LODODO-479924 format. One line per 5 residues: their letters; for each residue x, y, z of C-alpha. Coordinates in Angstrom, 1 decimal, m for minus. Each point is the difference from the previous one (the first is absolute). Last residue first. Layout:
BEGIN
a = X:Y:Z; ...
//
This chain:
BEGIN
rlllm = 116.0:77.2:95.6; m3.6:1.0:m0.1; m1.5:3.6:m1.1; m3.5:0.6:1.8; m2.0:2.6:m1.4
sisqs = m2.0:2.6:1.9; m2.5:2.2:m2.4; m0.2:4.0:m0.2; m2.6:2.2:m1.5; 0.5:3.7:m1.2
skagt = m2.6:2.4:m1.2; m0.9:3.5:m1.6; 3.0:0.0:m3.0; 1.0:m3.2:0.5; 2.3:m2.0:2.4
lrcwy = 0.4:m3.6:0.0; 1.7:m1.5:3.0; 1.9:m3.2:0.2; 1.0:m1.3:3.7; 2.5:m2.3:0.9
lggpl = 0.7:m2.7:2.7; 2.8:m1.9:m0.1; 2.9:m1.4:m2.1; 2.7:1.8:m0.9; 0.0:1.5:m3.6
adaaf = 2.0:m0.2:m3.4; m1.9:m2.9:m1.6; m3.4:2.1:1.0; m1.7:m0.7:m3.7; m3.1:2.2:m0.2
pmqya = m2.1:m0.6:m2.9; m3.2:2.5:m0.5; m3.4:m1.2:m1.1; m2.5:3.0:m0.9; m3.3:0.7:m0.5
gaarr = m1.5:2.8:m1.6; m0.2:3.9:m0.6; 3.4:1.1:m1.6; 3.1:0.3:1.8; 1.8:3.2:0.3
gsflv = 3.7:m0.2:2.3; 2.0:m1.9:2.4; 0.1:m3.5:0.2; 2.1:m2.6:1.7; 2.0:2.0:2.7
aatrg = 1.8:m2.6:2.0; 1.4:m0.3:3.7; m1.4:4.0:1.4; 0.7:0.5:3.6; m3.3:m0.4:2.1
lldhv = 1.8:m1.8:3.1; m1.9:m3.1:m0.6; 1.3:m0.1:m3.7; m1.8:1.8:m3.1; m1.0:m1.1:m3.3
tlrie = m0.7:2.6:m2.6; m3.6:0.7:m2.8; 0.0:3.7:m0.5; m3.1:1.2:m2.4; m0.6:2.4:m2.1
maehl = m3.6:0.0:m1.7; m2.5:m1.3:m2.3; m2.8:m1.0:1.6; m1.6:m3.3:2.1; 3.2:m1.3:0.5
vfpit = 0.1:m3.6:1.3; 3.4:m2.0:1.4; 1.3:m3.1:0.0; 3.7:m0.7:1.6; 1.8:m3.3:m1.2
thpnf = 2.6:m1.8:2.0; 3.8:m1.3:m1.0; 2.3:m0.8:3.3; m1.0:m2.2:1.1; m3.8:1.1:1.3
pnpyn = m2.0:0.1:2.8; m2.4:0.8:m1.6; m0.5:m1.5:m3.6; m1.5:2.5:m0.8; m0.4:3.5:1.1
qglhf = m2.9:1.3:1.6; m1.7:2.5:m1.9; 0.1:3.7:m0.3; m3.1:2.0:m0.8; m1.4:3.2:m1.6
sqpqg = m3.4:m0.5:m0.9; m2.9:0.0:m2.4; 1.7:m1.8:m2.9; m1.9:0.6:m3.4; m1.1:m2.8:m1.5
eqpav = m3.7:2.1:m1.0; 0.4:3.6:0.9; m1.2:0.9:3.5; m3.4:0.8:0.1; m1.4:3.7:m0.6
gqtem = m1.0:2.0:3.3; m2.4:m0.8:3.2; m3.1:0.9:m1.7; m0.7:m3.6:m1.2; 0.3:m1.0:3.4
pflft = 2.8:m2.8:0.6; m0.4:m3.7:0.6; 3.2:m1.8:0.3; 1.9:3.2:0.8; m2.6:1.2:2.5
laddl = m0.3:m3.4:1.7; 3.8:m0.5:0.5; 0.7:2.8:0.8; m2.9:0.0:2.8; 1.3:m3.4:1.3
hgkwn = 3.1:1.8:1.1; m0.5:0.3:3.4; m1.5:m3.0:0.9; 2.5:m2.1:m1.7; 2.6:1.4:2.0
gwshg = m1.8:m0.3:3.5; m0.9:m3.3:m1.2; 3.6:m1.0:0.1; 3.4:m1.1:m1.8; 1.7:3.5:m0.1
eaveq = 0.4:3.5:m0.1; 1.8:2.8:m1.7; m2.2:m0.7:m3.1; 0.9:m1.1:m3.5; m2.3:0.7:m3.0
yhydy = m0.7:m1.8:m3.5; m3.1:1.2:m2.6; 0.0:m1.9:m2.6; m1.5:m0.2:m3.9; 1.7:m2.6:m1.0
gkeal = 2.7:0.4:m3.2; 1.9:m3.0:0.2; 3.1:1.2:1.3; m1.6:2.3:2.9; m1.8:m3.5:1.0
lpifr = 3.3:m1.8:0.2; 2.0:2.8:1.8; m2.6:m0.2:2.5; m0.2:m4.0:0.4; 4.3:0.1:1.2
gvrqr = m0.7:2.5:3.1; m3.2:m1.6:0.9; 1.7:m3.6:0.5; 2.8:1.0:1.8; m1.8:2.5:1.9
lvald = m2.5:m2.8:1.0; 3.0:m1.9:1.1; 1.4:2.9:2.3; m3.4:0.5:1.7; m0.8:3.2:m0.2
ytgld = 1.8:3.0:1.8; 0.2:2.3:m3.0; m3.7:m1.1:m0.1; m1.5:m0.6:m3.5; m2.6:0.8:m2.7
lylrl = m1.9:m1.5:m2.9; m2.9:1.7:m2.0; m0.4:m2.0:m3.2; m2.4:0.7:m3.4; m0.3:m2.8:m1.7
skkga = m0.8:m0.9:m3.9; 2.7:m3.2:m0.2; 3.1:0.3:m1.4; 1.9:m3.1:m1.6; 0.9:m2.8:1.8
aqwad = 3.5:m1.4:0.8; 0.6:2.5:2.9; m3.4:m0.2:2.0; 0.4:m3.8:m0.3; 3.1:0.3:1.9
flsse = m0.8:2.5:2.4; m2.9:m2.0:0.9; 2.1:m3.1:0.2; 2.5:1.7:2.4; m2.6:1.2:2.1
vnssh = m0.5:4.0:0.3; m0.8:1.0:3.8; m1.9:3.3:0.0; 0.8:2.5:2.7; m3.1:1.4:m1.2
aailg = m1.7:m1.4:m3.4; m2.6:2.2:m2.1; m1.1:m1.6:m3.2; m2.8:1.5:m2.4; m0.9:m1.9:m3.2
fvepr = m1.8:m3.1:1.8; m2.6:m2.1:m1.6; 1.5:m0.1:m4.2; 3.4:0.2:1.7; m0.5:m3.4:1.8
tfgtl = 3.6:m1.4:0.3; 2.1:2.9:0.4; m3.1:1.6:2.2; m0.3:m3.0:1.8; 3.8:m0.7:0.8
laing = 0.6:4.0:0.8; m2.8:m0.1:2.8; 1.5:m3.3:1.0; 3.6:1.3:0.4; m1.8:2.9:1.7
gnsag = m1.8:m2.2:2.7; 3.3:m1.7:0.7; 1.3:3.6:0.9; m3.2:2.5:m0.1; m3.0:m0.4:m2.4
vmgrs = m1.9:2.3:m2.2; m2.4:m1.2:m3.1; m1.7:2.5:m2.3; m2.9:0.0:m2.4; m1.0:2.8:m1.9
qpdkr = 3.0:m0.5:m2.5; m1.1:m3.6:m0.3; m3.5:1.1:m1.7; m3.1:m1.7:2.1; m1.6:3.2:1.7
tryrr = m1.9:m1.4:2.9; m3.1:0.5:1.2; m0.2:m2.9:2.8; m1.0:m3.0:0.5; 0.3:m2.0:m3.3
diygm = 3.4:1.4:m0.4; 1.5:m0.1:3.1; m0.7:m3.8:0.4; 1.4:m0.5:m3.3; 2.9:2.5:1.2
vedai = 0.3:m3.1:3.2; m0.1:m2.9:m2.1; 1.8:0.7:m3.7; 2.5:2.2:0.9; 1.0:m0.2:3.5
fgtfl = m0.6:m4.0:0.1; 1.7:m0.2:m3.3; 2.9:2.0:1.6; m0.2:m2.4:3.0; 0.6:m3.1:m2.2
asrag = 3.1:1.1:m1.2; 1.1:1.2:3.3; m0.8:m3.7:1.7; 3.9:m1.1:m0.2; 1.5:3.1:1.5
ayeaa = m0.3:3.6:0.3; m3.1:1.4:0.8; m2.2:m3.4:m0.2; 2.8:m1.7:2.0; 1.0:2.4:2.8
readn = m3.8:1.0:0.6; m1.0:m3.3:0.2; 2.4:m0.5:2.8; m0.6:3.1:1.8; m3.6:m0.2:m0.1
ippvf = m3.0:0.2:m2.1; 1.4:2.6:m2.0; m2.1:3.5:m0.1; m1.9:1.5:m3.0; m1.3:3.8:0.4
vaila = m1.9:1.0:m2.9; 0.0:4.1:m0.9; m2.7:1.6:m1.6; 1.0:3.8:m2.0; m0.8:3.4:0.5
pirqe = 2.4:1.6:m2.1; 3.5:0.7:1.3; 1.4:3.4:1.8; m3.1:1.5:m0.4; 0.0:1.4:3.8
ailhd = m2.7:m2.6:1.4; 1.1:m2.6:m2.1; 3.4:m0.2:1.5; m1.2:0.5:3.3; m2.7:m2.5:0.0
lihna = 2.8:m2.8:m1.3; 2.1:1.0:2.1; m2.4:m0.4:2.7; m0.4:m3.4:m1.5; 3.3:m1.3:m0.4
sglsl = 1.2:0.9:3.6; 2.7:m2.2:m0.7; 0.5:m2.1:3.3; m3.9:m0.8:0.1; m1.3:m0.1:m3.5
yqlgd = 3.2:m0.6:m1.6; 0.5:m2.6:2.8; m3.7:m1.3:m1.0; 1.5:0.1:m4.1; 2.4:m2.1:0.3
hflvv = 0.1:0.4:m3.6; m1.7:3.1:m0.9; m2.6:0.6:m3.2; m1.0:3.4:m1.9; m2.7:0.3:m2.0
pydda = m1.4:2.7:m2.2; m3.6:1.0:m0.1; m3.1:m0.2:m2.2; m2.2:2.5:0.9; m3.9:0.1:0.9
tqeyd = 0.2:2.1:2.6; m1.0:1.2:3.9; 0.6:m3.7:1.3; 4.0:0.0:m1.0; 0.5:3.9:1.2
pptyi = 2.0:m0.8:3.1; 2.2:m2.8:m1.4; m1.0:m3.9:0.3; 3.2:m1.5:1.8; m0.4:m4.0:m0.6
rihra = 1.2:m2.6:3.1; 1.1:m3.4:m0.9; m1.0:m3.3:2.3; 1.7:m3.0:m0.8; m0.2:m3.6:m1.8
nnlit = 1.9:m3.0:m1.1; 0.4:m2.0:m3.2; 2.6:2.1:m1.7; m1.9:m0.1:m3.5; m3.8:m0.4:1.1
stilt = 0.3:2.9:2.6; m2.1:0.8:2.5; m0.1:3.9:0.4; m2.4:1.2:3.3; m1.1:2.9:0.2
driag = 0.6:3.6:2.0; m0.9:3.8:m0.8; 1.3:3.0:0.4; m1.4:3.6:m0.9; 1.6:3.0:m0.9
hpiap = 0.1:3.4:2.1; m0.2:3.8:m0.6; 2.3:2.2:1.6; m0.2:2.0:3.4; 0.2:m2.9:2.3
nyvtg = 3.6:m0.9:m1.2; 1.1:m3.4:1.3; 3.7:m0.4:m0.2; 2.2:m0.4:m2.8; m0.4:3.2:m2.1
qtpey = 2.7:1.7:0.1; 3.8:m1.9:m0.1; 2.2:1.2:2.6; 2.6:2.7:m0.7; 3.5:m1.2:0.7
rpmrl = 2.6:3.0:0.0; 1.1:m0.6:3.9; 0.7:m3.8:0.1; m3.3:m2.1:0.6; 1.1:m2.8:2.2
esnpg = m3.1:m2.1:0.8; m0.1:m2.3:2.9; m1.7:m3.7:m1.2; m4.0:m0.9:0.6; m1.0:m3.7:m0.4
yggtc = 1.4:m2.9:m2.2; m1.1:0.9:m3.5; 0.6:3.6:0.6; m1.3:3.1:1.9; 1.6:2.9:m0.1
thpnr = 1.4:2.1:3.1; 0.7:3.6:1.0; 0.4:1.2:3.6; 3.4:m1.0:0.3; 1.2:0.5:3.8
pdliw = m0.7:m4.0:1.0; 1.6:m1.3:m3.2; m2.4:m3.2:m0.6; 1.5:m3.2:1.5; 1.5:m2.8:m0.9
stgni = 1.3:m2.3:3.1; 2.3:m3.0:m1.0; 3.5:1.1:m0.6; 0.4:1.6:3.0; m2.1:3.2:m0.9
vfkyd = m0.9:0.2:m3.6; m1.4:3.2:m0.9; m2.4:0.5:m3.2; 0.0:1.4:m3.5; m2.2:0.9:m3.0
lrada = 1.6:2.9:m2.0; m0.9:3.3:m1.6; 3.0:1.7:m2.5; m0.4:3.8:m0.9; 3.4:1.0:1.3
eytas = 1.4:m2.9:m1.2; 1.5:m2.1:2.5; 3.1:0.5:2.2; 0.2:m2.2:3.2; 1.1:0.7:4.1
lfwlt = m0.9:m2.9:2.1; m0.2:0.6:3.9; m0.6:m1.5:3.3; m0.5:2.0:3.6; 0.2:m2.3:3.0
tsgir = 3.1:2.1:0.9; 3.5:m1.3:0.7; 1.1:1.3:m2.9; m2.4:0.3:m2.9; m1.3:m3.2:m0.7
rlpaq = 0.6:m1.2:m3.9; m3.1:m0.9:m1.8; 0.6:m2.7:m2.8; m1.4:m0.5:m3.6; 1.3:m2.8:m2.2
apswe = m1.1:m2.6:2.7; m3.7:1.3:0.4; m0.6:m1.7:m3.6; m3.2:2.2:m1.1; 0.9:0.2:m3.5
tadga = 3.0:2.3:1.5; m1.4:3.4:m1.0; m3.8:m1.4:0.1; 0.2:m0.6:3.5; 2.1:m1.6:3.1
lhvsv = 1.7:2.3:2.3; 2.5:m1.4:2.6; m0.2:0.1:3.8; 2.1:m2.3:2.0; 0.1:m0.6:4.1
asgry = m2.3:2.1:0.6; m0.9:2.7:3.0; m2.1:2.8:m2.0; m0.2:2.8:m2.3; 0.2:m0.4:m3.7
ifhat = 1.0:2.4:m2.7; 0.1:m0.1:m3.7; 2.2:2.8:m1.4; m1.1:1.2:m3.5; 2.0:1.9:m2.4
tdtec = m1.1:1.1:m3.7; m2.2:3.6:0.7; 2.6:0.4:2.9; m0.2:m0.9:4.0; m2.9:m2.3:m0.6
fplrp = m0.7:m1.5:3.6; m2.0:m2.9:0.1; m1.9:0.6:2.2; m2.4:2.8:1.6; 0.2:0.8:3.4
hatyf = 3.2:1.3:m0.6; 1.1:2.6:3.2; m1.1:m2.7:2.1; 2.5:m3.0:m1.7; 3.0:3.4:m0.2
sdall = m0.4:0.3:3.8; m0.1:m3.7:1.0; 3.4:m0.4:m2.1; 1.8:2.5:2.2; m1.6:m1.0:3.3
qqqap = 1.1:m3.5:m1.1; 3.7:1.1:m0.7; 0.5:2.4:3.1; 0.9:m3.0:2.5; 1.8:m1.6:m2.7
aaaev = 2.5:3.4:0.2; m0.7:1.2:m4.1; 2.3:m0.7:m2.7; m2.6:m2.1:m1.3; m3.3:2.0:0.2
raifa = 2.6:2.4:m1.7; 0.8:m2.2:m2.4; m3.2:m0.6:m1.1; m1.3:3.7:0.0; 3.0:0.4:m2.3
qftea = m1.6:m3.0:m2.2; m3.5:1.4:m0.1; 1.9:3.5:m1.3; 0.8:3.8:0.5; m0.5:m0.2:3.6
ncwaa = m1.0:3.0:2.1; m3.8:m1.4:0.5; 1.9:m2.9:2.0; 2.0:2.4:2.1; m2.8:1.5:1.0
wlmal = m2.1:m3.5:1.0; 3.3:m0.5:1.8; m0.5:3.5:1.4; m3.9:m0.7:1.0; 0.8:m3.3:1.4
lviik = 2.5:0.9:2.1; m2.5:2.8:1.3; m2.6:m2.7:1.1; 2.5:m2.0:1.3; 0.7:3.3:2.3
yrm = m3.5:0.5:0.8; m0.9:m3.0:0.9; 3.5:m0.7:2.7
//
């Protein structure tokens, strides 16, 4: 009997190996006799010790094995809403699956939700990423390349980290901050550039900022610098200080009290083009606000997956150009509200002639994303003099299709986009089947920021895709037409 089972498993596995696609395998299982379905499912699960199963560069199959009433996927691609992504059970087996299409270089956090209540890591996925609420499983599509320098490297010099207590008369509170000094700080008499991190302790524990600084300094990709890590006191205070009623006071705390302390105790450069700030989400909002209101202190701003509060956008729109150099990035699976807010902020920067760099990455709203692109932010804000010619003043540094506004719309909307150089472009609208619904522009455009009106009078309501295609790049956004 045991021999017959082994032979049957071998035959079933051979059948799977000859199948062209994962969908063909599913059809084969569901067409098999009930007694054979679980054996075939088990043979697949045994043959794939590492999951998810990436069938092509852009197709991933999430697979869970176990007895359950329901299995859902929650993660960056669903804004962590399990209801959007149910797994389907294959036949009468205990094997569940969900097939999805992503960019070939995508990296996304996720978990399985079993029976609506139990959130678990993917048992077959060796890759995890720690976030603010613990570890998540990490989908790495075939062309994703992990960032170097995010773990401790014993082969390179390391900076020192010191703790201190800052008492604020402006905010009437106190908090512990941490200060990183570069490896050569005690051996020189030099003054050093400074970068300040909001959510500072998380940038150390989840963002690996000290390891990344060590790595970039050792490779001479940035100059040696001092880093200041400022944490919020608690979540409620964070919301008020970063994007709420106490944000104006908080900018004074950072610019006057924290930097005043750092300047008294450490050898720092005082010019604003040697002083930067980094923040993510609401931390990006307070970094942008502080740079906007105190450009005489901070001239360099980096904002990951940033919130841009309406009051901040309005103030930036009404004011003249500030002496700021800015880095922003956003995940294509980021929070929808942030995609809308950043989507209209980038064209404003281009319109006003700011020196900035903007990029979108195939990731979500997570520390894995921000950690993976901190090196991009730091090398842009603090370039080594030997790295080449700086971008021309006022020249946009991105190819970007912004989110249309309003969205949803009926029937008129505006689509912003930015070109970093003159090029041939094509701006089109497509339905969910990929059919072209409208060609808004096809031809050559100069570098700059544009606002393209779109009237959808003749189209039925529903979800549409707008695509901007250039010589080397293509970006898409979704738009919802209401009727």
